[in-house]
C-alpha positions as CSV (number, residue, x, y, z in Angstrom):
1,X,-2.6,12.2,37.8
2,X,-5.9,10.6,36.7
3,X,-5.4,11.5,33.1
4,X,-1.9,10.0,33.2
5,X,-3.2,6.7,34.6
6,X,-6.0,6.6,32.1
7,X,-3.5,7.2,29.2
8,X,-1.2,4.5,30.6
9,X,-4.1,2.0,30.7
10,X,-5.3,3.0,27.3
11,X,-2.0,2.6,25.4
12,X,-0.1,0.1,27.5
13,X,-2.5,-2.3,29.3
14,X,-5.7,-2.5,27.2
15,X,-4.2,-3.1,23.7
16,X,-2.8,-6.6,24.4
17,X,-5.9,-7.5,26.4
18,X,-8.2,-6.5,23.5
19,X,-5.9,-8.4,21.1
20,X,-6.3,-11.6,23.2
21,X,-10.1,-11.0,23.4
22,X,-10.3,-10.8,19.6
23,X,-8.3,-13.9,19.1
24,X,-10.6,-15.8,21.5
25,X,-13.7,-14.4,19.8
26,X,-12.3,-15.4,16.4
27,X,-11.6,-18.9,17.6
28,X,-15.4,-19.4,18.4
29,X,-16.6,-18.2,15.0
30,X,-17.1,-20.1,11.7
31,X,-15.7,-17.7,9.1
32,X,-17.0,-17.6,5.5
33,X,-15.5,-15.5,2.7
34,X,-17.7,-14.3,-0.1
35,X,-16.1,-13.4,-3.5
36,X,-12.7,-14.0,-2.1
37,X,-11.2,-15.5,-5.2
38,X,-12.1,-12.5,-7.4
39,X,-10.7,-10.0,-4.9
40,X,-7.4,-12.0,-4.6
41,X,-7.0,-11.9,-8.4
42,X,-7.5,-8.1,-8.4
43,X,-4.9,-7.6,-5.6
44,X,-2.3,-9.8,-7.4
45,X,-2.9,-8.0,-10.7
46,X,-2.6,-4.5,-9.3
47,X,0.0,-5.2,-6.6
48,X,-2.1,-3.4,-3.9
49,X,-5.6,-2.1,-3.4
50,X,-7.5,0.4,-1.2
51,X,-9.8,-1.5,1.1
52,X,-12.5,0.5,2.8
53,X,-15.1,-0.4,5.4
54,X,-17.4,1.4,7.7
55,X,-16.1,2.4,11.1
56,X,-18.7,0.2,12.7
57,X,-17.0,-2.9,11.1
58,X,-13.5,-2.1,12.3
59,X,-13.4,-4.6,15.2
60,X,-12.9,-7.8,13.3
61,X,-11.4,-6.5,10.0
62,X,-7.9,-7.8,10.9
63,X,-9.3,-11.3,10.3
64,X,-10.6,-10.4,6.8
65,X,-7.4,-11.6,5.0
66,X,-4.1,-13.2,6.0
67,X,-0.6,-12.6,4.8
68,X,-1.4,-9.2,3.1
69,X,1.0,-6.3,3.7
70,X,-1.4,-3.6,4.8
71,X,-1.4,-0.2,6.5
72,X,-4.5,1.3,8.2
73,X,-5.3,5.0,8.2
74,X,-5.8,5.9,11.9
75,X,-6.5,9.3,13.4
76,X,-3.9,11.1,15.6
77,X,-6.3,11.3,18.5
78,X,-5.5,9.3,21.7
79,X,-8.3,6.9,20.8
80,X,-6.5,6.4,17.5
81,X,-3.3,5.6,19.3
82,X,-5.2,2.9,21.2
83,X,-6.4,1.3,17.9
84,X,-3.0,1.6,16.4
85,X,-1.4,-0.3,19.2
86,X,-4.0,-3.1,18.9
87,X,-3.6,-3.6,15.2
88,X,0.2,-3.8,15.5
89,X,-0.3,-7.1,17.3
90,X,-1.8,-8.3,14.0
91,X,1.3,-7.3,12.1
92,X,-0.5,-4.4,10.4
93,X,1.2,-1.0,9.7
94,X,-0.4,2.4,10.3
95,X,-0.7,5.8,8.6
96,X,-1.5,8.5,11.1
97,X,-3.8,11.3,10.1
98,X,-7.3,12.1,8.8
99,X,-9.1,14.3,6.3
100,X,-9.1,17.0,9.0
101,X,-5.7,16.7,10.6
102,X,-2.5,15.7,8.8
103,X,-4.6,15.1,5.6
104,X,-2.0,16.1,3.0
105,X,0.8,14.2,4.8
106,X,-1.2,11.1,5.2
107,X,-2.4,11.1,1.6
108,X,1.1,11.4,0.4
109,X,2.2,8.6,2.7
110,X,-0.6,6.4,1.4
111,X,0.2,7.0,-2.2
112,X,3.9,6.1,-1.6
113,X,2.8,3.0,0.3
114,X,0.6,1.7,-2.6
115,X,3.5,2.1,-5.0
116,X,5.6,0.0,-2.6
117,X,3.0,-2.8,-2.6
118,X,1.1,-1.9,0.6
119,X,-2.6,-2.4,0.7
120,X,-4.3,0.6,2.3
121,X,-7.3,0.2,4.7
122,X,-9.6,3.1,5.4
123,X,-12.8,3.8,7.3
124,X,-14.2,6.5,5.1
125,X,-16.9,7.6,7.6
126,X,-14.5,7.7,10.6
127,X,-15.4,7.7,14.3
128,X,-17.0,11.2,14.0
129,X,-19.1,10.5,11.0
130,X,-21.4,11.2,9.3
131,X,-22.1,7.5,9.8
132,X,-21.8,5.4,6.6
133,X,-21.1,8.3,4.3
134,X,-18.2,8.4,1.9
135,X,-16.0,11.5,1.7
136,X,-14.3,12.5,-1.6
137,X,-10.8,11.9,-0.2
138,X,-11.2,8.2,-0.7
139,X,-12.0,8.5,-4.4
140,X,-9.2,11.0,-4.9
141,X,-6.7,8.7,-3.3
142,X,-7.8,5.9,-5.7
143,X,-7.7,8.3,-8.7
144,X,-4.1,9.5,-7.9
145,X,-2.7,6.1,-6.9
146,X,-4.6,4.3,-9.7
147,X,-5.5,1.5,-7.3
148,X,-8.9,-0.1,-7.2
149,X,-11.2,0.4,-4.2
150,X,-12.5,-2.8,-2.5
151,X,-15.4,-2.1,-0.1
152,X,-15.4,-4.8,2.5
153,X,-17.9,-5.7,5.2
154,X,-18.8,-8.6,7.5
155,X,-22.0,-9.7,9.1
156,X,-23.5,-12.3,11.4
157,X,-27.1,-13.3,12.3
158,X,-26.7,-12.0,15.8
159,X,-24.7,-9.1,17.0
160,X,-24.3,-6.6,19.8
161,X,-22.5,-3.3,20.3
162,X,-19.0,-3.8,21.6
163,X,-19.4,-1.2,24.3
164,X,-22.3,1.1,25.3
165,X,-22.3,4.3,23.3
166,X,-20.3,2.9,20.3
167,X,-21.4,1.6,17.0
168,X,-18.9,-1.2,16.6
169,X,-20.4,-4.4,15.3
170,X,-19.4,-7.3,17.6
171,X,-20.9,-10.8,16.7
172,X,-21.9,-13.1,19.5
173,X,-19.6,-16.1,19.9
174,X,-20.2,-19.4,18.2
175,X,-21.9,-18.0,15.1
176,X,-21.0,-17.9,11.4
177,X,-19.2,-14.7,10.4
178,X,-19.3,-13.7,6.7
179,X,-16.8,-11.4,5.0
180,X,-17.6,-10.0,1.6
181,X,-16.3,-7.4,-0.9
182,X,-16.4,-6.2,-4.4
183,X,-14.1,-4.1,-6.7
184,X,-14.6,-0.5,-7.9
185,X,-12.2,1.3,-10.2
186,X,-11.9,5.1,-10.9
187,X,-11.3,4.2,-14.5
188,X,-14.8,2.9,-14.9
189,X,-16.9,5.6,-13.2
190,X,-17.2,9.2,-12.4
191,X,-16.4,10.6,-8.9
192,X,-20.1,11.3,-8.1
193,X,-21.1,7.9,-9.5
194,X,-18.5,6.1,-7.3
195,X,-19.6,7.9,-4.2
196,X,-23.2,7.0,-5.0
197,X,-22.2,3.3,-5.3
198,X,-20.2,3.3,-2.1
199,X,-22.9,5.1,-0.1
200,X,-25.4,2.7,-1.5
């Protein structure tokens, strides 16, 4: 009974509340975009891109761009279902799976989506880590789809963890929030070299 109530709260009650919280938080922030023009040119030229960001920067990524047709790779775990329901309020699509579960199916779906003009968003380190380490699946997806990788991040002078025990970056209200990104292409680098660049 407890598990059923918990699941109901997780997938029915909390997602709209979290969505409203994020909207309120965004309304208090002064947002700055770094290198936005170059990234927009790349997206228009290629039709779609593969955006990647660390799992700890997931919270405010729906505000990184507006009006972009995008799908986010999200795990099939119940926590993934919670995240999927939140981001649907932002008008974003989802691809369910991970490099462990449903990997082949999700990669195939993402390749088809890029050909249909969808931008794909991925957290390459995922909730289970290793933290801030790229896996080869991201590079392979870029190689097969022939779409550029755009690493994206955001930062603020002051931050705090969103909830105890998580590593989600949550800025304190009434600060300046800066989004930034760059472009990497599999046509201009080897797989180990790209992994090294992304891992920094």
